[in-house]
Biopython code that builds the backbone (N, CA, C, O; Angstrom):
import numpy as np
from Bio.PDB.StructureBuilder import StructureBuilder

atoms = [
    (1, "MET", "N", (0.839, -1.175, 0.000)),
    (1, "MET", "CA", (0.000, 0.000, 0.000)),
    (1, "MET", "C", (0.888, 1.244, 0.000)),
    (1, "MET", "O", (1.832, 1.324, 0.787)),
    (2, "PRO", "N", (0.600, 2.220, -0.875)),
    (2, "PRO", "CA", (1.437, 3.419, -0.938)),
    (2, "PRO", "C", (1.312, 4.273, 0.326)),
    (2, "PRO", "O", (0.295, 4.243, 1.019)),
    (3, "SER", "N", (2.362, 5.025, 0.603)),
    (3, "SER", "CA", (2.358, 5.925, 1.750)),
    (3, "SER", "C", (1.410, 7.087, 1.503)),
    (3, "SER", "O", (1.176, 7.484, 0.361)),
    (4, "GLN", "N", (0.874, 7.621, 2.581)),
    (4, "GLN", "CA", (-0.031, 8.766, 2.523)),
    (4, "GLN", "C", (0.556, 9.897, 3.368)),
    (4, "GLN", "O", (1.272, 9.639, 4.335)),
    (5, "PRO", "N", (0.256, 11.144, 3.010)),
    (5, "PRO", "CA", (0.702, 12.259, 3.854)),
    (5, "PRO", "C", (0.185, 12.093, 5.276)),
    (5, "PRO", "O", (-0.876, 11.509, 5.495)),
    (6, "SER", "N", (0.937, 12.607, 6.235)),
    (6, "SER", "CA", (0.552, 12.453, 7.638)),
    (6, "SER", "C", (1.121, 13.602, 8.460)),
    (6, "SER", "O", (2.214, 14.091, 8.172)),
    (7, "LYS", "N", (0.400, 14.026, 9.461)),
    (7, "LYS", "CA", (0.895, 15.056, 10.387)),
    (7, "LYS", "C", (1.604, 14.436, 11.593)),
    (7, "LYS", "O", (2.043, 15.163, 12.484)),
    (8, "THR", "N", (1.724, 13.111, 11.636)),
    (8, "THR", "CA", (2.365, 12.424, 12.749)),
    (8, "THR", "C", (3.879, 12.407, 12.569)),
    (8, "THR", "O", (4.389, 11.919, 11.560)),
    (9, "LEU", "N", (4.584, 12.939, 13.548)),
    (9, "LEU", "CA", (6.046, 12.898, 13.549)),
    (9, "LEU", "C", (6.490, 11.841, 14.556)),
    (9, "LEU", "O", (6.298, 11.997, 15.762)),
    (10, "GLU", "N", (7.081, 10.774, 14.049)),
    (10, "GLU", "CA", (7.567, 9.707, 14.922)),
    (10, "GLU", "C", (8.983, 10.029, 15.378)),
    (10, "GLU", "O", (9.720, 10.748, 14.702)),
    (11, "THR", "N", (9.351, 9.486, 16.533)),
    (11, "THR", "CA", (10.670, 9.742, 17.109)),
    (11, "THR", "C", (11.321, 8.428, 17.525)),
    (11, "THR", "O", (10.681, 7.377, 17.557)),
    (12, "PHE", "N", (12.607, 8.517, 17.840)),
    (12, "PHE", "CA", (13.338, 7.390, 18.421)),
    (12, "PHE", "C", (14.354, 7.975, 19.405)),
    (12, "PHE", "O", (14.712, 9.149, 19.305)),
    (13, "PRO", "N", (14.817, 7.160, 20.352)),
    (13, "PRO", "CA", (15.768, 7.664, 21.349)),
    (13, "PRO", "C", (17.092, 8.099, 20.712)),
    (13, "PRO", "O", (17.627, 7.424, 19.833)),
    (14, "ASN", "N", (17.599, 9.228, 21.172)),
    (14, "ASN", "CA", (18.900, 9.732, 20.729)),
    (14, "ASN", "C", (19.977, 8.721, 21.164)),
    (14, "ASN", "O", (20.094, 8.419, 22.352)),
    (15, "PRO", "N", (20.760, 8.201, 20.213)),
    (15, "PRO", "CA", (21.780, 7.220, 20.589)),
    (15, "PRO", "C", (22.969, 7.819, 21.350)),
    (15, "PRO", "O", (23.743, 7.080, 21.958)),
    (16, "CYS", "N", (23.125, 9.157, 21.323)),
    (16, "CYS", "CA", (24.245, 9.810, 22.023)),
    (16, "CYS", "C", (23.763, 11.059, 22.756)),
    (16, "CYS", "O", (24.210, 12.163, 22.444)),
    (17, "PRO", "N", (22.859, 10.907, 23.725)),
    (17, "PRO", "CA", (22.299, 12.087, 24.394)),
    (17, "PRO", "C", (23.305, 12.866, 25.249)),
    (17, "PRO", "O", (23.039, 14.003, 25.637)),
    (18, "HIS", "N", (24.438, 12.267, 25.536)),
    (18, "HIS", "CA", (25.463, 12.920, 26.346)),
    (18, "HIS", "C", (26.272, 13.937, 25.551)),
    (18, "HIS", "O", (27.045, 14.692, 26.139)),
    (19, "ARG", "N", (26.112, 13.977, 24.215)),
    (19, "ARG", "CA", (26.937, 14.806, 23.343)),
    (19, "ARG", "C", (26.067, 15.733, 22.508)),
    (19, "ARG", "O", (24.996, 15.330, 22.053)),
    (20, "ASP", "N", (26.510, 16.966, 22.301)),
    (20, "ASP", "CA", (25.879, 17.843, 21.320)),
    (20, "ASP", "C", (26.395, 17.478, 19.934)),
    (20, "ASP", "O", (27.605, 17.455, 19.707)),
    (21, "TYR", "N", (25.503, 17.200, 19.028)),
    (21, "TYR", "CA", (25.847, 16.987, 17.624)),
    (21, "TYR", "C", (24.678, 17.460, 16.787)),
    (21, "TYR", "O", (23.536, 17.461, 17.247)),
    (22, "GLU", "N", (24.960, 17.861, 15.560)),
    (22, "GLU", "CA", (23.926, 18.441, 14.713)),
    (22, "GLU", "C", (23.418, 17.440, 13.687)),
    (22, "GLU", "O", (24.187, 16.691, 13.084)),
    (23, "ILE", "N", (22.103, 17.447, 13.505)),
    (23, "ILE", "CA", (21.449, 16.654, 12.472)),
    (23, "ILE", "C", (20.854, 17.653, 11.480)),
    (23, "ILE", "O", (20.190, 18.609, 11.880)),
    (24, "SER", "N", (21.092, 17.431, 10.199)),
    (24, "SER", "CA", (20.581, 18.331, 9.159)),
    (24, "SER", "C", (19.801, 17.550, 8.121)),
    (24, "SER", "O", (20.191, 16.454, 7.719)),
    (25, "PHE", "N", (18.685, 18.137, 7.691)),
    (25, "PHE", "CA", (17.858, 17.563, 6.630)),
    (25, "PHE", "C", (17.575, 18.652, 5.609)),
    (25, "PHE", "O", (17.531, 19.836, 5.944)),
    (26, "GLU", "N", (17.386, 18.245, 4.374)),
    (26, "GLU", "CA", (16.922, 19.175, 3.348)),
    (26, "GLU", "C", (15.853, 18.501, 2.512)),
    (26, "GLU", "O", (16.023, 17.372, 2.052)),
    (27, "CYS", "N", (14.761, 19.201, 2.323)),
    (27, "CYS", "CA", (13.690, 18.750, 1.442)),
    (27, "CYS", "C", (13.633, 19.753, 0.284)),
    (27, "CYS", "O", (12.962, 20.780, 0.388)),
    (28, "PRO", "N", (14.338, 19.458, -0.825)),
    (28, "PRO", "CA", (14.420, 20.429, -1.926)),
    (28, "PRO", "C", (13.175, 20.477, -2.803)),
    (28, "PRO", "O", (13.109, 21.288, -3.727)),
    (29, "GLU", "N", (12.194, 19.632, -2.537)),
    (29, "GLU", "CA", (10.980, 19.592, -3.356)),
    (29, "GLU", "C", (9.734, 19.883, -2.516)),
    (29, "GLU", "O", (8.673, 19.305, -2.753)),
    (30, "PHE", "N", (9.866, 20.779, -1.535)),
    (30, "PHE", "CA", (8.730, 21.124, -0.688)),
    (30, "PHE", "C", (7.678, 21.896, -1.493)),
    (30, "PHE", "O", (8.008, 22.757, -2.308)),
    (31, "THR", "N", (6.422, 21.573, -1.247)),
    (31, "THR", "CA", (5.314, 22.246, -1.927)),
    (31, "THR", "C", (4.199, 22.535, -0.935)),
    (31, "THR", "O", (3.836, 21.686, -0.122)),
    (32, "CYS", "N", (3.663, 23.745, -1.015)),
    (32, "CYS", "CA", (2.431, 24.104, -0.326)),
    (32, "CYS", "C", (1.606, 24.926, -1.317)),
    (32, "CYS", "O", (1.991, 25.064, -2.478)),
    (33, "VAL", "N", (0.495, 25.461, -0.873)),
    (33, "VAL", "CA", (-0.395, 26.196, -1.759)),
    (33, "VAL", "C", (-0.529, 27.629, -1.260)),
    (33, "VAL", "O", (-0.713, 27.857, -0.065)),
    (34, "CYS", "N", (-0.438, 28.590, -2.169)),
    (34, "CYS", "CA", (-0.639, 29.990, -1.803)),
    (34, "CYS", "C", (-2.093, 30.173, -1.371)),
    (34, "CYS", "O", (-3.003, 29.846, -2.133)),
    (35, "PRO", "N", (-2.328, 30.694, -0.156)),
    (35, "PRO", "CA", (-3.703, 30.843, 0.312)),
    (35, "PRO", "C", (-4.484, 31.937, -0.423)),
    (35, "PRO", "O", (-5.711, 31.973, -0.343)),
    (36, "ARG", "N", (-3.801, 32.810, -1.124)),
    (36, "ARG", "CA", (-4.475, 33.878, -1.885)),
    (36, "ARG", "C", (-4.864, 33.426, -3.283)),
    (36, "ARG", "O", (-5.977, 33.689, -3.738)),
    (37, "THR", "N", (-3.936, 32.737, -3.972)),
    (37, "THR", "CA", (-4.171, 32.400, -5.382)),
    (37, "THR", "C", (-4.576, 30.948, -5.601)),
    (37, "THR", "O", (-5.153, 30.613, -6.636)),
    (38, "GLY", "N", (-4.275, 30.081, -4.627)),
    (38, "GLY", "CA", (-4.527, 28.657, -4.803)),
    (38, "GLY", "C", (-3.483, 27.974, -5.665)),
    (38, "GLY", "O", (-3.596, 26.782, -5.949)),
    (39, "GLN", "N", (-2.468, 28.716, -6.084)),
    (39, "GLN", "CA", (-1.398, 28.162, -6.907)),
    (39, "GLN", "C", (-0.336, 27.507, -6.024)),
    (39, "GLN", "O", (-0.149, 27.911, -4.877)),
    (40, "PRO", "N", (0.356, 26.499, -6.552)),
    (40, "PRO", "CA", (1.398, 25.851, -5.739)),
    (40, "PRO", "C", (2.603, 26.760, -5.531)),
    (40, "PRO", "O", (2.989, 27.521, -6.418)),
    (41, "ASP", "N", (3.181, 26.664, -4.351)),
    (41, "ASP", "CA", (4.441, 27.325, -4.016)),
    (41, "ASP", "C", (5.481, 26.231, -3.836)),
    (41, "ASP", "O", (5.229, 25.229, -3.167)),
    (42, "PHE", "N", (6.640, 26.426, -4.429)),
    (42, "PHE", "CA", (7.720, 25.444, -4.366)),
    (42, "PHE", "C", (8.907, 26.050, -3.627)),
    (42, "PHE", "O", (9.138, 27.258, -3.678)),
    (43, "GLY", "N", (9.644, 25.201, -2.949)),
    (43, "GLY", "CA", (10.829, 25.668, -2.259)),
    (43, "GLY", "C", (11.566, 24.532, -1.597)),
    (43, "GLY", "O", (11.243, 23.358, -1.777)),
    (44, "SER", "N", (12.565, 24.914, -0.827)),
    (44, "SER", "CA", (13.345, 23.959, -0.044)),
    (44, "SER", "C", (13.107, 24.240, 1.432)),
    (44, "SER", "O", (13.043, 25.393, 1.858)),
    (45, "ILE", "N", (12.979, 23.177, 2.196)),
    (45, "ILE", "CA", (12.924, 23.292, 3.652)),
    (45, "ILE", "C", (14.207, 22.660, 4.184)),
    (45, "ILE", "O", (14.501, 21.498, 3.906)),
    (46, "ARG", "N", (14.964, 23.442, 4.953)),
    (46, "ARG", "CA", (16.180, 22.931, 5.577)),
    (46, "ARG", "C", (15.974, 22.940, 7.092)),
    (46, "ARG", "O", (15.519, 23.926, 7.672)),
    (47, "ILE", "N", (16.316, 21.839, 7.700)),
    (47, "ILE", "CA", (16.140, 21.669, 9.151)),
    (47, "ILE", "C", (17.492, 21.297, 9.743)),
    (47, "ILE", "O", (18.163, 20.386, 9.258)),
    (48, "GLN", "N", (17.883, 22.002, 10.788)),
    (48, "GLN", "CA", (19.104, 21.682, 11.530)),
    (48, "GLN", "C", (18.725, 21.649, 13.005)),
    (48, "GLN", "O", (18.040, 22.544, 13.500)),
    (49, "TYR", "N", (19.176, 20.611, 13.701)),
    (49, "TYR", "CA", (18.889, 20.582, 15.136)),
    (49, "TYR", "C", (19.933, 19.806, 15.906)),
    (49, "TYR", "O", (20.625, 18.936, 15.378)),
    (50, "ILE", "N", (20.015, 20.157, 17.178)),
    (50, "ILE", "CA", (20.813, 19.418, 18.147)),
    (50, "ILE", "C", (19.813, 18.698, 19.033)),
    (50, "ILE", "O", (19.084, 19.335, 19.794)),
    (51, "PRO", "N", (19.775, 17.362, 18.941)),
    (51, "PRO", "CA", (18.766, 16.625, 19.709)),
    (51, "PRO", "C", (19.094, 16.599, 21.196)),
    (51, "PRO", "O", (20.239, 16.779, 21.611)),
    (52, "ASP", "N", (18.050, 16.370, 21.978)),
    (52, "ASP", "CA", (18.228, 16.116, 23.401)),
    (52, "ASP", "C", (18.034, 14.617, 23.606)),
    (52, "ASP", "O", (18.970, 13.848, 23.386)),
    (53, "SER", "N", (16.861, 14.186, 24.016)),
    (53, "SER", "CA", (16.661, 12.753, 24.244)),
    (53, "SER", "C", (16.010, 12.041, 23.063)),
    (53, "SER", "O", (16.011, 10.811, 23.014)),
    (54, "LEU", "N", (15.453, 12.793, 22.106)),
    (54, "LEU", "CA", (14.753, 12.179, 20.975)),
    (54, "LEU", "C", (15.253, 12.715, 19.637)),
    (54, "LEU", "O", (15.737, 13.843, 19.541)),
    (55, "CYS", "N", (15.122, 11.879, 18.609)),
    (55, "CYS", "CA", (15.410, 12.259, 17.221)),
    (55, "CYS", "C", (14.156, 11.995, 16.396)),
    (55, "CYS", "O", (13.348, 11.132, 16.739)),
    (56, "VAL", "N", (13.998, 12.744, 15.305)),
    (56, "VAL", "CA", (12.842, 12.532, 14.435)),
    (56, "VAL", "C", (13.169, 11.430, 13.424)),
    (56, "VAL", "O", (14.276, 11.369, 12.888)),
    (57, "GLU", "N", (12.192, 10.569, 13.177)),
    (57, "GLU", "CA", (12.339, 9.462, 12.224)),
    (57, "GLU", "C", (12.101, 10.004, 10.814)),
    (57, "GLU", "O", (11.142, 10.744, 10.590)),
    (58, "LEU", "N", (12.964, 9.643, 9.866)),
    (58, "LEU", "CA", (12.969, 10.267, 8.539)),
    (58, "LEU", "C", (11.725, 10.011, 7.695)),
    (58, "LEU", "O", (11.236, 10.933, 7.042)),
    (59, "LYS", "N", (11.204, 8.799, 7.689)),
    (59, "LYS", "CA", (10.026, 8.546, 6.860)),
    (59, "LYS", "C", (8.839, 9.367, 7.366)),
    (59, "LYS", "O", (8.081, 9.912, 6.563)),
    (60, "SER", "N", (8.672, 9.461, 8.673)),
    (60, "SER", "CA", (7.569, 10.264, 9.206)),
    (60, "SER", "C", (7.773, 11.745, 8.880)),
    (60, "SER", "O", (6.800, 12.462, 8.643)),
    (61, "LEU", "N", (9.033, 12.212, 8.864)),
    (61, "LEU", "CA", (9.311, 13.599, 8.474)),
    (61, "LEU", "C", (8.939, 13.826, 7.018)),
    (61, "LEU", "O", (8.348, 14.850, 6.677)),
    (62, "LYS", "N", (9.281, 12.878, 6.163)),
    (62, "LYS", "CA", (8.933, 12.988, 4.742)),
    (62, "LYS", "C", (7.419, 13.066, 4.556)),
    (62, "LYS", "O", (6.931, 13.914, 3.808)),
    (63, "LEU", "N", (6.679, 12.198, 5.223)),
    (63, "LEU", "CA", (5.219, 12.191, 5.089)),
    (63, "LEU", "C", (4.603, 13.448, 5.707)),
    (63, "LEU", "O", (3.595, 13.957, 5.216)),
    (64, "TYR", "N", (5.209, 13.940, 6.775)),
    (64, "TYR", "CA", (4.760, 15.187, 7.392)),
    (64, "TYR", "C", (4.924, 16.353, 6.412)),
    (64, "TYR", "O", (3.981, 17.113, 6.193)),
    (65, "LEU", "N", (6.110, 16.495, 5.826)),
    (65, "LEU", "CA", (6.341, 17.586, 4.871)),
    (65, "LEU", "C", (5.442, 17.445, 3.646)),
    (65, "LEU", "O", (4.969, 18.441, 3.099)),
    (66, "TRP", "N", (5.212, 16.229, 3.227)),
    (66, "TRP", "CA", (4.335, 15.942, 2.094)),
    (66, "TRP", "C", (2.905, 16.413, 2.387)),
    (66, "TRP", "O", (2.176, 16.774, 1.463)),
    (67, "SER", "N", (2.503, 16.414, 3.648)),
    (67, "SER", "CA", (1.126, 16.776, 4.010)),
    (67, "SER", "C", (0.801, 18.234, 3.674)),
    (67, "SER", "O", (-0.374, 18.596, 3.615)),
    (68, "TYR", "N", (1.805, 19.070, 3.456)),
    (68, "TYR", "CA", (1.560, 20.474, 3.133)),
    (68, "TYR", "C", (1.206, 20.703, 1.661)),
    (68, "TYR", "O", (0.820, 21.813, 1.298)),
    (69, "ARG", "N", (1.325, 19.696, 0.816)),
    (69, "ARG", "CA", (1.085, 19.873, -0.621)),
    (69, "ARG", "C", (-0.312, 20.372, -0.952)),
    (69, "ARG", "O", (-0.499, 21.041, -1.968)),
    (70, "GLN", "N", (-1.282, 20.065, -0.129)),
    (70, "GLN", "CA", (-2.662, 20.480, -0.394)),
    (70, "GLN", "C", (-3.143, 21.579, 0.553)),
    (70, "GLN", "O", (-4.321, 21.934, 0.542)),
    (71, "GLU", "N", (-2.241, 22.118, 1.370)),
    (71, "GLU", "CA", (-2.635, 23.118, 2.359)),
    (71, "GLU", "C", (-2.246, 24.519, 1.926)),
    (71, "GLU", "O", (-1.156, 24.742, 1.398)),
    (72, "GLY", "N", (-3.143, 25.452, 2.154)),
    (72, "GLY", "CA", (-2.837, 26.850, 1.910)),
    (72, "GLY", "C", (-2.100, 27.436, 3.102)),
    (72, "GLY", "O", (-2.566, 27.339, 4.237)),
    (73, "ALA", "N", (-0.947, 28.043, 2.842)),
    (73, "ALA", "CA", (-0.167, 28.622, 3.935)),
    (73, "ALA", "C", (0.805, 29.654, 3.385)),
    (73, "ALA", "O", (1.463, 29.429, 2.370)),
    (74, "PHE", "N", (0.885, 30.785, 4.066)),
    (74, "PHE", "CA", (1.911, 31.759, 3.725)),
    (74, "PHE", "C", (3.270, 31.188, 4.111)),
    (74, "PHE", "O", (3.359, 30.353, 5.012)),
    (75, "HIS", "N", (4.324, 31.631, 3.439)),
    (75, "HIS", "CA", (5.676, 31.120, 3.693)),
    (75, "HIS", "C", (6.058, 31.262, 5.163)),
    (75, "HIS", "O", (6.632, 30.347, 5.753)),
    (76, "GLU", "N", (5.741, 32.400, 5.742)),
    (76, "GLU", "CA", (6.093, 32.658, 7.140)),
    (76, "GLU", "C", (5.374, 31.682, 8.068)),
    (76, "GLU", "O", (5.962, 31.162, 9.016)),
    (77, "ALA", "N", (4.101, 31.442, 7.784)),
    (77, "ALA", "CA", (3.303, 30.554, 8.635)),
    (77, "ALA", "C", (3.769, 29.113, 8.540)),
    (77, "ALA", "O", (3.914, 28.445, 9.563)),
    (78, "VAL", "N", (4.005, 28.624, 7.332)),
    (78, "VAL", "CA", (4.380, 27.219, 7.178)),
    (78, "VAL", "C", (5.757, 26.950, 7.789)),
    (78, "VAL", "O", (5.954, 25.904, 8.408)),
    (79, "THR", "N", (6.699, 27.856, 7.632)),
    (79, "THR", "CA", (8.034, 27.660, 8.212)),
    (79, "THR", "C", (7.950, 27.606, 9.737)),
    (79, "THR", "O", (8.565, 26.742, 10.362)),
    (80, "ASN", "N", (7.195, 28.520, 10.335)),
    (80, "ASN", "CA", (7.048, 28.531, 11.787)),
    (80, "ASN", "C", (6.246, 27.343, 12.298)),
    (80, "ASN", "O", (6.525, 26.843, 13.388)),
    (81, "GLN", "N", (5.254, 26.878, 11.538)),
    (81, "GLN", "CA", (4.473, 25.709, 11.955)),
    (81, "GLN", "C", (5.334, 24.450, 11.951)),
    (81, "GLN", "O", (5.234, 23.621, 12.855)),
    (82, "ILE", "N", (6.175, 24.310, 10.934)),
    (82, "ILE", "CA", (7.090, 23.160, 10.880)),
    (82, "ILE", "C", (7.997, 23.175, 12.108)),
    (82, "ILE", "O", (8.184, 22.144, 12.754)),
    (83, "LEU", "N", (8.562, 24.342, 12.432)),
    (83, "LEU", "CA", (9.407, 24.443, 13.624)),
    (83, "LEU", "C", (8.618, 24.072, 14.880)),
    (83, "LEU", "O", (9.088, 23.270, 15.688)),
    (84, "ASP", "N", (7.431, 24.642, 15.052)),
    (84, "ASP", "CA", (6.625, 24.350, 16.245)),
    (84, "ASP", "C", (6.316, 22.862, 16.385)),
    (84, "ASP", "O", (6.417, 22.302, 17.477)),
    (85, "ASP", "N", (5.938, 22.223, 15.274)),
    (85, "ASP", "CA", (5.594, 20.804, 15.324)),
    (85, "ASP", "C", (6.809, 19.935, 15.636)),
    (85, "ASP", "O", (6.710, 18.983, 16.410)),
    (86, "LEU", "N", (7.952, 20.259, 15.039)),
    (86, "LEU", "CA", (9.165, 19.486, 15.313)),
    (86, "LEU", "C", (9.642, 19.687, 16.754)),
    (86, "LEU", "O", (10.064, 18.731, 17.405)),
    (87, "VAL", "N", (9.579, 20.912, 17.249)),
    (87, "VAL", "CA", (9.979, 21.174, 18.640)),
    (87, "VAL", "C", (9.075, 20.404, 19.599)),
    (87, "VAL", "O", (9.552, 19.830, 20.578)),
    (88, "ALA", "N", (7.778, 20.391, 19.323)),
    (88, "ALA", "CA", (6.844, 19.645, 20.177)),
    (88, "ALA", "C", (7.138, 18.151, 20.154)),
    (88, "ALA", "O", (6.985, 17.476, 21.172)),
    (89, "ALA", "N", (7.555, 17.629, 19.010)),
    (89, "ALA", "CA", (7.801, 16.189, 18.874)),
    (89, "ALA", "C", (9.111, 15.741, 19.514)),
    (89, "ALA", "O", (9.137, 14.729, 20.216)),
    (90, "VAL", "N", (10.202, 16.480, 19.284)),
    (90, "VAL", "CA", (11.513, 15.997, 19.731)),
    (90, "VAL", "C", (12.145, 16.806, 20.865)),
    (90, "VAL", "O", (13.150, 16.376, 21.431)),
    (91, "ARG", "N", (11.585, 17.956, 21.205)),
    (91, "ARG", "CA", (12.116, 18.796, 22.276)),
    (91, "ARG", "C", (13.646, 18.931, 22.183)),
    (91, "ARG", "O", (14.363, 18.506, 23.089)),
    (92, "PRO", "N", (14.141, 19.525, 21.086)),
    (92, "PRO", "CA", (15.584, 19.604, 20.869)),
    (92, "PRO", "C", (16.268, 20.642, 21.753)),
    (92, "PRO", "O", (15.617, 21.506, 22.340)),
    (93, "ARG", "N", (17.562, 20.541, 21.833)),
    (93, "ARG", "CA", (18.340, 21.575, 22.530)),
    (93, "ARG", "C", (18.344, 22.864, 21.713)),
    (93, "ARG", "O", (18.278, 23.968, 22.252)),
    (94, "ARG", "N", (18.423, 22.685, 20.391)),
    (94, "ARG", "CA", (18.401, 23.838, 19.484)),
    (94, "ARG", "C", (17.873, 23.350, 18.143)),
    (94, "ARG", "O", (18.126, 22.213, 17.746)),
    (95, "MET", "N", (17.130, 24.226, 17.437)),
    (95, "MET", "CA", (16.617, 23.857, 16.125)),
    (95, "MET", "C", (16.444, 25.106, 15.271)),
    (95, "MET", "O", (16.087, 26.176, 15.762)),
    (96, "LYS", "N", (16.707, 24.939, 13.981)),
    (96, "LYS", "CA", (16.480, 26.005, 13.009)),
    (96, "LYS", "C", (15.795, 25.401, 11.796)),
    (96, "LYS", "O", (16.207, 24.350, 11.305)),
    (97, "VAL", "N", (14.742, 26.066, 11.310)),
    (97, "VAL", "CA", (14.058, 25.668, 10.087)),
    (97, "VAL", "C", (14.156, 26.845, 9.125)),
    (97, "VAL", "O", (13.808, 27.976, 9.465)),
    (98, "VAL", "N", (14.635, 26.558, 7.920)),
    (98, "VAL", "CA", (14.753, 27.575, 6.871)),
    (98, "VAL", "C", (13.818, 27.187, 5.740)),
    (98, "VAL", "O", (13.930, 26.101, 5.172)),
    (99, "GLY", "N", (12.898, 28.080, 5.417)),
    (99, "GLY", "CA", (12.047, 27.921, 4.243)),
    (99, "GLY", "C", (12.596, 28.814, 3.153)),
    (99, "GLY", "O", (12.520, 30.039, 3.250)),
    (100, "ASP", "N", (13.148, 28.210, 2.117)),
    (100, "ASP", "CA", (13.764, 28.942, 0.999)),
    (100, "ASP", "C", (12.873, 28.714, -0.218)),
    (100, "ASP", "O", (12.974, 27.688, -0.890)),
    (101, "PHE", "N", (12.008, 29.675, -0.491)),
    (101, "PHE", "CA", (10.965, 29.498, -1.495)),
    (101, "PHE", "C", (11.378, 30.056, -2.843)),
    (101, "PHE", "O", (12.077, 31.065, -2.924)),
    (102, "ASN", "N", (10.936, 29.384, -3.904)),
    (102, "ASN", "CA", (11.229, 29.818, -5.264)),
    (102, "ASN", "C", (10.627, 31.194, -5.522)),
    (102, "ASN", "O", (9.682, 31.613, -4.853)),
    (103, "VAL", "N", (11.189, 31.881, -6.495)),
    (103, "VAL", "CA", (10.721, 33.212, -6.859)),
    (103, "VAL", "C", (9.247, 33.155, -7.250)),
    (103, "VAL", "O", (8.819, 32.307, -8.032)),
    (104, "ARG", "N", (8.484, 34.095, -6.672)),
    (104, "ARG", "CA", (7.074, 34.248, -7.036)),
    (104, "ARG", "C", (6.811, 35.738, -7.132)),
    (104, "ARG", "O", (7.096, 36.486, -6.196)),
    (105, "GLY", "N", (6.270, 36.170, -8.254)),
    (105, "GLY", "CA", (6.007, 37.592, -8.449)),
    (105, "GLY", "C", (7.273, 38.423, -8.435)),
    (105, "GLY", "O", (7.248, 39.601, -8.079)),
    (106, "GLY", "N", (8.387, 37.806, -8.825)),
    (106, "GLY", "CA", (9.660, 38.520, -8.869)),
    (106, "GLY", "C", (10.353, 38.646, -7.521)),
    (106, "GLY", "O", (11.355, 39.352, -7.407)),
    (107, "ILE", "N", (9.831, 37.968, -6.492)),
    (107, "ILE", "CA", (10.418, 38.067, -5.156)),
    (107, "ILE", "C", (10.810, 36.680, -4.641)),
    (107, "ILE", "O", (10.013, 35.742, -4.646)),
    (108, "HIS", "N", (12.057, 36.586, -4.202)),
    (108, "HIS", "CA", (12.579, 35.359, -3.593)),
    (108, "HIS", "C", (12.435, 35.507, -2.082)),
    (108, "HIS", "O", (12.906, 36.490, -1.509)),
    (109, "THR", "N", (11.794, 34.551, -1.440)),
    (109, "THR", "CA", (11.542, 34.625, -0.002)),
    (109, "THR", "C", (12.315, 33.550, 0.744)),
    (109, "THR", "O", (12.300, 32.382, 0.357)),
    (110, "VAL", "N", (12.992, 33.949, 1.820)),
    (110, "VAL", "CA", (13.649, 33.019, 2.737)),
    (110, "VAL", "C", (13.157, 33.360, 4.141)),
    (110, "VAL", "O", (13.283, 34.498, 4.594)),
    (111, "VAL", "N", (12.596, 32.361, 4.825)),
    (111, "VAL", "CA", (12.100, 32.535, 6.190)),
    (111, "VAL", "C", (12.930, 31.638, 7.099)),
    (111, "VAL", "O", (13.079, 30.445, 6.834)),
    (112, "ILE", "N", (13.475, 32.216, 8.178)),
    (112, "ILE", "CA", (14.289, 31.468, 9.134)),
    (112, "ILE", "C", (13.611, 31.549, 10.497)),
    (112, "ILE", "O", (13.384, 32.638, 11.024)),
    (113, "ALA", "N", (13.289, 30.383, 11.065)),
    (113, "ALA", "CA", (12.685, 30.309, 12.393)),
    (113, "ALA", "C", (13.587, 29.459, 13.273)),
    (113, "ALA", "O", (14.060, 28.405, 12.845)),
    (114, "GLU", "N", (13.831, 29.912, 14.504)),
    (114, "GLU", "CA", (14.747, 29.219, 15.396)),
    (114, "GLU", "C", (14.150, 28.976, 16.769)),
    (114, "GLU", "O", (13.281, 29.711, 17.237)),
    (115, "HIS", "N", (14.645, 27.919, 17.397)),
    (115, "HIS", "CA", (14.250, 27.554, 18.765)),
    (115, "HIS", "C", (15.514, 27.254, 19.554)),
    (115, "HIS", "O", (16.427, 26.597, 19.055)),
    (116, "GLN", "N", (15.561, 27.743, 20.793)),
    (116, "GLN", "CA", (16.652, 27.440, 21.722)),
    (116, "GLN", "C", (16.040, 26.940, 23.008)),
    (116, "GLN", "O", (15.202, 27.618, 23.603)),
    (117, "SER", "N", (16.447, 25.758, 23.447)),
    (117, "SER", "CA", (15.949, 25.195, 24.705)),
    (117, "SER", "C", (16.324, 26.104, 25.871)),
    (117, "SER", "O", (17.388, 26.724, 25.869)),
    (118, "LYS", "N", (15.455, 26.177, 26.850)),
    (118, "LYS", "CA", (15.712, 27.039, 28.016)),
    (118, "LYS", "C", (16.500, 26.312, 29.094)),
    (118, "LYS", "O", (16.888, 26.922, 30.090)),
    (119, "THR", "N", (16.745, 25.008, 28.911)),
    (119, "THR", "CA", (17.478, 24.266, 29.952)),
    (119, "THR", "C", (18.921, 24.095, 29.575)),
    (119, "THR", "O", (19.689, 23.498, 30.328)),
]
sb = StructureBuilder()
sb.init_structure("model")
sb.init_model(0)
sb.init_chain("A")
sb.init_seg("    ")
for serial, (resi, resn, name, xyz) in enumerate(atoms, 1):
    if name == "N":
        sb.init_residue(resn, " ", resi, " ")
    sb.init_atom(name, np.array(xyz, "f"), 0.0, 1.0, " ", f" {name:<3s}", serial, name[0])
structure = sb.get_structure()
């Protein structure tokens, strides 16, 4: 059975919780829908984080990002929502999500949202 988009982010235990190390992902084929025009918006989503006790599982991340293909969202909103959802799932020490969107209307948009753990 083929995979379906999902908002569920699965996790697994960090194999080296005693050490700070960075995990980076890039989704160069991210798609959402412009809430004003209904036209697709294309871009790259880059995620960098330092895990604490949990890491995000890659297939669930792929299906999560895929779930935005039919959703209307401004670039600023979708980038911040991705950060909020990932922070809620893995509670990282530090995380940055960059939404680097293709030119639309002659304007190239890059949105950077960051989280820093308070502990």
